[in-house]
Residue frames as qw, qx, qy, qz and C-alpha x, y, z in Angstrom:
[[0.497, 0.742, 0.348, -0.285, 115.39, 155.99, 240.77],
 [0.186, 0.791, -0.420, -0.404, 118.28, 157.33, 238.79],
 [0.253, -0.263, 0.902, 0.230, 119.60, 153.73, 238.13],
 [0.519, 0.473, 0.707, -0.084, 116.08, 152.63, 236.82],
 [0.359, 0.848, 0.032, -0.389, 116.08, 155.74, 234.56],
 [0.024, -0.628, 0.698, 0.343, 119.52, 154.94, 233.15],
 [0.378, -0.012, 0.917, 0.125, 118.58, 151.35, 232.54],
 [0.490, 0.656, 0.508, -0.268, 115.39, 152.43, 230.79],
 [0.276, 0.845, -0.235, -0.393, 117.27, 154.82, 228.54],
 [0.134, -0.450, 0.838, 0.280, 119.96, 152.30, 227.72],
 [0.467, 0.266, 0.843, -0.032, 117.24, 149.65, 226.99],
 [0.447, 0.772, 0.327, -0.312, 115.35, 152.02, 224.67],
 [0.163, 0.828, -0.425, -0.326, 118.32, 153.44, 222.84],
 [0.235, -0.364, 0.886, 0.164, 119.42, 149.84, 222.27],
 [0.527, 0.403, 0.735, -0.143, 116.23, 148.86, 220.58],
 [0.199, 0.055, 0.589, 0.781, 116.09, 149.24, 216.72],
 [0.042, -0.652, -0.744, -0.139, 112.32, 149.47, 216.88],
 [0.221, -0.857, -0.269, 0.380, 112.60, 152.57, 219.03],
 [0.344, -0.525, 0.263, 0.733, 115.57, 154.25, 217.41],
 [0.312, 0.246, 0.704, 0.588, 114.32, 153.76, 213.89],
 [0.041, -0.791, -0.521, -0.318, 111.39, 156.10, 214.65],
 [0.383, -0.906, -0.132, 0.123, 112.58, 158.23, 217.70],
 [0.506, 0.640, -0.343, 0.465, 116.29, 158.30, 216.99],
 [0.456, -0.127, -0.636, 0.610, 117.75, 159.49, 220.29],
 [0.227, -0.404, -0.012, -0.886, 114.92, 161.97, 220.95],
 [0.667, -0.431, -0.607, 0.030, 114.19, 160.72, 224.47],
 [0.078, 0.459, -0.391, 0.794, 113.95, 162.91, 227.57],
 [0.247, -0.319, -0.828, 0.389, 112.82, 162.51, 231.11],
 [0.061, 0.562, 0.564, -0.602, 109.42, 163.94, 232.03],
 [0.407, 0.845, 0.228, -0.261, 109.21, 166.70, 229.28],
 [0.668, 0.172, 0.317, 0.651, 110.93, 167.73, 226.16],
 [0.137, -0.281, 0.078, 0.946, 111.89, 171.16, 224.77],
 [0.456, 0.630, 0.328, -0.536, 109.10, 173.18, 223.29],
 [0.446, 0.670, -0.374, -0.462, 110.87, 173.14, 219.90],
 [0.499, -0.214, 0.835, 0.092, 111.45, 169.33, 219.88],
 [0.392, 0.301, -0.614, -0.615, 111.04, 167.76, 216.39],
 [0.838, 0.005, 0.336, -0.430, 108.34, 165.09, 216.02],
 [0.779, -0.507, -0.323, -0.180, 108.34, 162.22, 216.77],
 [0.134, 0.541, -0.597, 0.576, 109.82, 162.31, 220.15],
 [0.714, -0.343, -0.611, -0.012, 109.60, 160.42, 223.55],
 [0.160, -0.606, 0.470, -0.621, 109.54, 161.13, 227.11],
 [0.647, -0.167, -0.736, 0.112, 109.62, 158.81, 230.23],
 [0.434, -0.635, 0.240, -0.592, 108.45, 159.18, 233.80],
 [0.555, 0.034, -0.788, 0.265, 109.72, 156.96, 236.65],
 [0.527, -0.613, 0.095, -0.581, 107.74, 156.64, 239.99],
 [0.174, 0.243, -0.882, 0.364, 109.10, 154.96, 243.01],
 [0.748, -0.331, -0.318, -0.480, 106.52, 152.52, 244.48],
 [0.120, 0.438, -0.782, 0.426, 108.53, 151.61, 247.59],
 [0.316, -0.090, 0.792, -0.514, 107.34, 148.58, 249.60],
 [0.720, 0.209, -0.054, -0.660, 104.92, 147.36, 247.06],
 [0.843, 0.246, -0.471, -0.083, 106.69, 144.02, 246.62],
 [0.825, -0.544, 0.152, 0.032, 108.08, 141.54, 248.99],
 [0.848, 0.185, 0.122, 0.482, 111.16, 141.31, 246.58],
 [0.422, -0.207, 0.023, 0.882, 111.99, 144.99, 247.00],
 [0.203, 0.544, 0.118, -0.805, 111.06, 148.30, 245.60],
 [0.479, 0.496, 0.668, 0.280, 108.85, 148.53, 242.59],
 [0.033, -0.389, 0.167, 0.905, 108.93, 151.34, 240.01],
 [0.483, 0.673, 0.547, -0.126, 106.04, 152.42, 237.90],
 [0.288, -0.263, 0.438, 0.810, 107.15, 153.74, 234.48],
 [0.481, 0.734, 0.369, -0.306, 105.34, 155.70, 231.76],
 [0.397, -0.091, 0.518, 0.752, 106.53, 156.08, 228.22],
 [0.352, 0.771, 0.295, -0.440, 104.98, 158.94, 226.11],
 [0.482, 0.094, 0.602, 0.630, 105.40, 158.93, 222.33],
 [0.263, 0.702, 0.203, -0.630, 104.50, 162.15, 220.58],
 [0.446, 0.229, 0.673, 0.543, 103.46, 162.13, 217.00],
 [0.051, 0.178, -0.108, -0.977, 102.52, 165.13, 214.84],
 [0.531, 0.355, 0.197, -0.744, 99.17, 166.07, 213.54],
 [0.774, 0.404, -0.243, -0.424, 97.42, 163.56, 211.24],
 [0.341, 0.481, -0.805, 0.071, 99.63, 160.73, 212.55],
 [0.756, -0.285, 0.335, -0.485, 97.20, 158.52, 214.45],
 [0.969, 0.206, -0.117, -0.062, 98.13, 155.46, 212.40],
 [0.464, 0.575, -0.536, 0.409, 101.90, 156.06, 212.87],
 [0.320, -0.504, 0.524, -0.607, 101.29, 156.31, 216.62],
 [0.892, -0.104, 0.192, -0.396, 99.21, 153.11, 216.75],
 [0.874, 0.359, -0.307, 0.115, 101.66, 151.15, 214.67],
 [0.273, 0.593, -0.569, 0.501, 104.51, 152.25, 216.90],
 [0.560, -0.389, 0.498, -0.535, 102.65, 151.24, 220.10],
 [0.977, 0.077, 0.010, -0.200, 101.96, 147.82, 218.49],
 [0.745, 0.417, -0.429, 0.296, 105.72, 147.33, 217.70],
 [0.031, 0.566, -0.569, 0.595, 106.85, 148.53, 221.14],
 [0.776, -0.376, 0.083, -0.499, 104.41, 146.37, 223.10],
 [0.980, -0.073, -0.165, 0.081, 106.09, 143.01, 222.77],
 [0.480, 0.508, -0.396, 0.596, 109.53, 144.74, 223.47],
 [0.251, -0.512, 0.402, -0.717, 108.41, 146.23, 226.69],
 [0.896, -0.222, -0.032, -0.383, 106.48, 143.01, 227.69],
 [0.879, 0.207, -0.376, 0.208, 109.60, 141.03, 227.31],
 [0.466, 0.304, -0.431, 0.711, 111.50, 143.14, 229.72],
 [0.155, -0.159, 0.419, -0.880, 108.98, 144.63, 232.09],
 [0.115, 0.382, 0.874, -0.277, 105.59, 144.04, 233.76],
 [0.067, -0.317, -0.477, -0.817, 103.11, 145.42, 231.16],
 [0.173, 0.346, 0.618, -0.685, 100.15, 147.35, 232.47],
 [0.456, 0.697, 0.543, -0.108, 98.48, 149.11, 229.51],
 [0.291, -0.058, 0.361, 0.884, 98.67, 151.34, 226.60],
 [0.280, 0.770, 0.545, -0.176, 96.51, 153.99, 225.00],
 [0.357, 0.315, 0.279, 0.834, 96.53, 156.92, 222.45],
 [0.081, -0.726, -0.434, 0.527, 95.64, 160.37, 223.56],
 [0.379, 0.673, 0.337, 0.538, 94.81, 163.41, 221.37],
 [0.302, -0.422, -0.206, 0.830, 96.30, 166.80, 222.16],
 [0.276, 0.813, 0.512, -0.020, 93.75, 169.34, 221.08],
 [0.129, -0.871, 0.069, 0.468, 96.04, 172.36, 221.07],
 [0.026, 0.614, -0.606, -0.505, 98.19, 171.20, 218.23],
 [0.861, 0.273, -0.095, -0.419, 96.13, 168.21, 216.99],
 [0.340, 0.480, -0.809, 0.013, 98.93, 165.75, 217.71],
 [0.896, -0.264, -0.246, -0.257, 98.81, 162.31, 219.22],
 [0.142, -0.619, 0.702, -0.324, 100.53, 160.81, 222.18],
 [0.817, -0.031, -0.568, -0.091, 101.05, 157.06, 222.52],
 [0.408, -0.613, 0.505, -0.451, 101.23, 156.00, 226.31],
 [0.785, -0.005, -0.618, 0.045, 102.60, 152.79, 227.68],
 [0.493, -0.641, 0.398, -0.434, 102.46, 152.19, 231.47],
 [0.844, 0.109, -0.517, 0.092, 104.51, 149.37, 233.02],
 [0.603, -0.763, 0.199, -0.122, 106.32, 148.26, 236.11],
 [0.586, 0.449, -0.612, 0.284, 109.81, 147.28, 237.09],
 [0.804, -0.588, -0.029, -0.085, 110.23, 145.13, 240.19]]
């Protein structure tokens, strides 16, 4: 699991589309309470035995954008989609609304076999 995490971080931090918006604000699972928008988190889940080729990993990217930034969030998801699809098995994406601070979260789910 650690190897997949390291590969994902290296991949994302090597992509100009990602770093031009998020810089290096990328953390596993959760970020600091005082993290500056926009920022990203990732989650890796081991799906052992799901493939005859070996272990499969389910990954989720979460992109956090401040209040009134729906359009920025949607544009960023649109830019990230082809990059993720080129390197991983794309599943889906969506935008969620966080009522407590009126922010938006772009979510991308994909697999690595």
